[in-house]
C-alpha positions in Angstrom: 0.0 0.0 0.0 1.3 3.5 -0.8 0.1 5.2 2.4 1.7 3.3 5.4 1.6 4.4 9.0 5.1 5.6 8.7 4.4 7.7 5.6 1.4 9.3 7.4 3.3 10.0 10.5 5.9 11.8 8.5 3.5 13.9 6.6 1.8 15.0 10.0 5.2 15.4 11.6 6.3 17.8 8.9 3.1 19.8 8.3 1.0 19.2 11.4 3.5 19.9 14.1 3.6 16.4 15.6 2.7 12.8 14.5 -0.3 12.7 16.8 -1.8 16.1 15.6 -3.8 14.4 12.7 -6.6 16.9 12.9 -4.6 20.1 12.0 -5.7 21.8 8.8 -2.1 21.9 7.4 -1.6 18.2 8.0 -4.9 17.2 6.5 -4.1 19.4 3.3 -0.7 17.7 3.1 -2.2 14.3 3.4 -4.8 15.1 0.7 -2.1 16.4 -1.6 -0.1 13.2 -1.1 -3.3 11.1 -2.1 -4.2 13.4 -5.0 -0.7 13.0 -6.4 -1.0 9.2 -6.1 -4.4 9.0 -7.8 -3.3 11.3 -10.5 -0.5 8.9 -11.3 -2.9 6.0 -11.3 -5.2 7.8 -13.6 -2.5 8.5 -16.1 -2.0 4.7 -16.6 -5.7 3.8 -16.2 -7.5 6.5 -18.0 -10.8 4.6 -18.1 -11.0 4.1 -14.2 -14.1 6.3 -13.6 -14.5 5.5 -9.9 -11.1 6.7 -9.1 -11.6 9.8 -11.2 -14.8 10.5 -9.2 -12.9 10.0 -5.9 -10.1 12.3 -7.1 -12.6 15.1 -7.9 -14.1 14.7 -4.5 -10.7 14.8 -2.8 -9.8 17.9 -4.6 -13.0 19.6 -3.4 -12.3 18.7 0.2 -8.8 20.1 -0.2 -10.0 23.2 -1.7 -12.4 23.7 1.2 -9.7 23.2 3.7 -7.4 25.6 1.8 -10.1 28.3 1.8 -10.6 27.9 5.5 -6.9 28.2 6.2 -6.7 31.2 3.9 -9.5 32.8 6.0 -7.9 32.0 9.4 -4.1 32.6 8.7 -3.0 33.9 5.3 0.7 33.5 6.1 0.3 29.8 6.9 -1.7 29.4 3.7 1.0 30.9 1.6 3.7 28.9 3.1 1.8 25.7 2.8 0.9 26.1 -1.0 4.5 27.0 -1.6 5.8 23.9 0.2 3.4 21.5 -1.4 3.6 23.1 -4.9 -0.2 23.7 -5.1 -1.2 26.2 -7.7 -3.4 29.1 -6.6 
């Protein structure tokens, strides 16, 4: 599996502050970005996988909502996070 406990812990440690802070907005956005990148690679190989495509669109929408929330709460954290993750906006 592409998303092991260790990978998740590393993502939350880097972006969420600590491994146990799994509810932080920054950590969730980073986790969604990791999953989006994985699904995008899968869809490049399997372009007729419509269920995965639908899941990807839903995940992008969730990430967009969290990014809007973070932008409203703390614009500096938002700018730093999109630069680190390489998200266009």
